[in-house]
N, C-alpha and C positions, 0 to 999 in steps of 0.2 A: 705856514698856513696853506691848506689845500683848498682847491676850488673845484666845484663840479660844473659840468657843462650840461645844461638842461636839454632833454630830448627834443624839445621844440626847436632847437637850433639846428637839428639835423634834417635839413629839407629833403635830401634824396630818399631817405627811408620812409618818409611820410607818404610818398607816392605809391608805395607798394600795395596799399590796400585798394588802389584803383585798378581797373582793368588795364592790361598792357596796351590796348588800343587807345587809351586815354592820353598817352604821351603826346607831346607836341601840340599841334592844333587840335581843337575839339573834334572828336570823332575820327581823327586820323590814326592810322595804324603805324606803330613804330617800325622803322626800317630794320633795325636790329635790336630786338628786346633784350634787356639784361637777362642773364642766365636764370635768375630767380623767377623771372616772369615767363620766359620761354619754356621752362621746364617745371612750372609750378605744380602741375598735376603729379609728376614723378616725385617731387620733393614732398608733397602732401601724402602720397601713398607710402613713401618710406617712413615719414614721421608717424603715421597711423599704426604701422606694424613694427616699429622699432622699439623693442623692449629691453635693449641693452643699456648699460650705464653711459650717461652723457657727461662730458666735462661741463663745468659751470658756463651757463649761457650759450651752450651749443644747441643748435636746432635739431641735430641728429647725433647719434653715437658715431665714434670713429669707424665702426664696421659699416654703418649705413652710408657714411660719407664716401668710403671706398667703393661701396656697391654703386652709389650714384655715379661715380666717375668711370668705373670699369664696366658697369652694366650687369644685368642679371634678371632673374625672375623671382618675384616675391611669392610667399605662400598662397596669396589669394589669386595668383595668376597674372598680376600686374607686371608688365615687361619694362624694365629700366634700360634705356638705350645707353650704349657706351659713349662716354664723352672723350675718353682717352684710350687709345689702342697702344698698348705697350706692356712692359713687364709689371706684373702685379706688385712686386716688392717695392718698386719705386713709389707707387701711389701709397702703399702702406707706410713707408718711411716718411713720406711727406705729411700724411695725415697725423701720424704719431708725433712728429715734430711740433705741429700746431697745438697738440695737447700738452706740450711741455712749456717751459719758460724760454725756450730758444726760438728765435725767428727762423723763417724758412727762406732759403735762397734757391730759386730754380735757375739752373745754369745750363746753357746749351747753345749750339749753333743756331742761326736764324731758321725759323720754320719748324722748330721742334715742339710747338704748342705750349710754350712757356706761359704766354699771356692767357691762352685758352684754359689751361689747367689752373692758373692763378684765379681767374674769374670764377670757375666752377667750384673750386675749393672754398672761396669766400662765400659763395651763394649757399653751399651746403652747410657750412659751419655756422655762419651768422645770418643767413637769409638776406644778405645785402652785399652785393659785389661793387657798390658804387663809391666806397670810401677809398678813392684812388688818387695817387700822385703820379702824374706822367713825367718821367724823367727826360730832360733834354739838356743841352748845353746851357740853356738860359733859365733852368729851374732855380728859383730863389729859395732862400732859407724859409721864407714865410709859407711856402707851399707845403713844407713838412711840419712846421711848428704852428704859427698862427699869424694873422695879419690884423689890420686895424680899419675900422670905419673912420675915414679921415675927417668926415664932417663932424662926427661925434668927438673925435680926438681933438680937433681944433677948438671945438666949442666948449668941451668940458674936461679935456685932458685925459690921460689914461684911466680907463674904467672898464668894468665888466661889460657895460653896454657898448663900448667902443671896440671890444675884442671880437675878432672874427676867427673862430677856431678852424684849423685845417682838418683834412680828413683823418690824419693820424691822431690828432688831439681828440676828435670826436670818437674815434674807435677806442682810445684809452678810457675815456670817461664812461663809455657804455659797454665795455667788455666785448668788443667786436673785432673783426679781422680787417686790418688795413692792407692796402696793396701799394707797392712802389714799383712801377714799370721802368725797365731800362735803367737800373741803378747806376751802372757804370757810365752812363751818359751825363750824369749829374756831376757838377764840379766837386772836387774832393772835399773842400771846406764845407760844402752844403751836405754832402754825404755824412760827414762826421757829426752832424746834428742828431743823427740817429743813435749815437753811442750811448748817451745818457738815457735816452728813451728805452733802449733795449737792455741796458745793464741795470739801471736803477729803477726802471719802470715808472719814471716820473718825468714830467716836462715842466721845467721852471718858467715862471712868468716874472722876470725881475722887475718889469715896469710896475707891476702891482704888488710885488713882494709876496707872491703866491705861487702855487704849483698845481698841476693836474697830476694826480696819481692814477696809474692804470688799475682798473678793477679786474677781477678774475674773468677770464674769457678773452682778454685782449691778446692779440698777437699780430704779427706782420709777415706778409709774403712779399718778397722782392724777386724780380727777374733780372737776369743779366745775360748778355750776348757773349759767347765765347770769342767771337771775332773782334769784340771791342776791347780785348785785353790790351792794356797800354794806353787806352784813351783816358780813362780816369780810374785807374786801379784802386780797388778797395784797400784802405789801410789795414794793417794786421789787426789793429784793435777792433775795427768794425767787422772784419771777416770772422773774428772769433765769436761774435755775437750771433752768427748765423750757423745753422746746419745746412750744408750745401747738398742739393740733390741734382745730379746731372741727368737731363732728359736727352736720351739718345735719338738718333735718326732711326726710322723703322728698320728692323733687322732684315726683313725679307721683302721681296717685291710684292708678294700677296698681301702682307700687312699694310704696305704703303698704298696699294690699290684700294684696299678696304677703307683706309682713312680718307683718301681723296673722294671715293664714291659717296661715303656718308656725308662729308662736309658739302660736297657739291649738291647733293640732294637737299640738304637743309637750306643752303643758300638759294638754290633754285626755287624751292617752294616759297621762300619769302619774297622772291622776285617774280612769282607767277610764271616761271619758265617750265617747259615740258619735262616730264619724267625722263629718266636716263637709262631705261632698260637696254636700249640698243647702242648705247655709247660706251659700254664697258671695254670694248676692244680698243677704242681710242684712248681711254684712260690708261690701259695697260701699256700702250705705246708711249704715251707721255711719260709715265713713270719709268719705263725702261730707258728712254733717252736720258732722262735726268739722272738716274742711278748710274748709268754707264759713264756719262761725262763727269759726274761727281766723283766716282770711284777711280776713274782713269783706266778702266779696263772693261771689255765687253762682258756680257753675262756669262758666256761660256769660258771666259778666262783666256781666250786665245790671242786677243788683240789688245795691245797696250794703247791707251788714248791719252791725248793731252787734255787737261781740265781747263775750262774757261775761268774767267775771273769771278763770275757770279756764284752764288751759293747753291742754286738749283735745289731749293728746299722743297719739302712737302707742301708748305704754304704756297709757294710759287706754282707748283703743279695744280693745286686747287684753283688758283687764280686763272691759270691758262685754260683749264677745262671749263670753268664757269663762264669765261669770256667766249669760249668756243660754243658753249650751249646757247648763249645769248645770240650769237651770230646765226646759229642754226635755226633758232626760233623766229628771229625777226627778218632774216634774209635768206633762209633756206626752207627745207621741208620739215624742220623740227627734229631731224635725225642728226646726231653728232657725227661728223665725218672728218677725214684727215685735213681737208682744206679749212675747216673751222678752227683747228688748233695750231696750224702751222705758223701763222703770224705770231701767236702768243709764245710759242716755243722759241722762235727767232728772237723776240724781244727779251726773253728770259736768259737766253744763252749769250747773245752778243751784247755785252755791256761795254766792252772796250772795242770800238769799231775796227781798230787795226788788228790787234792780236786775236780777239775772240772770233772774228769773222773767218780768219784762216783756219782756226781750230774747228769751227762749225762746218766749213766747206770740206775739210778733210774727213770729218766724221760722216758727212752725207755720202761722199764718194767711196769711202773704204768700208763702211759698215752698213748704212741704210740701203744703199743701192744694191748690195749683194744679198740682202736678207729676204727670204721667201715670204710672200704675202704682204710686203711693204712697198710695192711699186707705187700705189696711189699716194702713200705717205711721202715717198721720195719725190714724186712729181709736184706735190703740193708744197713741199719745203723748198724745192728748187725754184718754183714760181715766185714765192715770196722773198727768196734770197737773192734773186737776180738784181 
């Protein structure tokens, strides 16, 4: 016997008809709107001009979903901003996977925009990115399957009224896209809850003698961290249910600078921070430092370097620059300078106080000190490193 989950049980999606600033306290603006709210105008423009075939229950065609992520200009002149800067084929494979019966696993080192891409894919495909399971070492099986209203359970026993569907169950019942973040952080026995869901497209409810069958349009996006390999490795049975797409680090310094600039601008506008036209030089320096220490060699290839224990990802570069911009806005003249990013760089590089500090000091003295035009940066970093 199959059982349906009524749309009224899906509270998050009901809020999408309200303005983004209605979230939280009445009249308060959301600190970080969901992708479908923040980019509602772009999604609406794409839907209006999208005349290509759409899979069942998709809000956009695969072509329009890829355009939403990669950016472009529509025939009516509407500009779609890039959400992901990287190889086009990666996005096309990810979108195509969601149009099949295989789930999508976004794999990569920290800071390669796995969560960002996951959220925007769900927003473009289903118009709802909130059907989310956040993976941690303590994530229970109920978070993926379903839970119970214990007051109802104790009063009346197992029943439909006592059942509390999880995000994956709601996505199955309504033909939408569910998300599981940090899949390899979830205990292995809980991970394997997904095997039946992904292979049989059904979720048994043995307490009621029923099941929820996935309707067309359902799929699942999971993310996993390359560096977590060995924490809770996926079983071979579960891994076979996914099509794995590896998100790489930005190929060139220019691409990474572009990514950092775009995200800092978006975050800065949400925090009412000043624009960043005069801060591009500092962004380039942050990106250069991170890439050189990450790669273990200077940009010109002449000097080998020791790499610190941290990941020094693009996401961390965004955080360093955003923090520096806030410092410049609140305690400076609003112009991003070397002194505003120095402390953030130190915090990102020196994770192990003993080993990483030695690596950082050596890099400062052998590379930064000798680099033309970096004297102010060297002085600022020396000051915070003392």
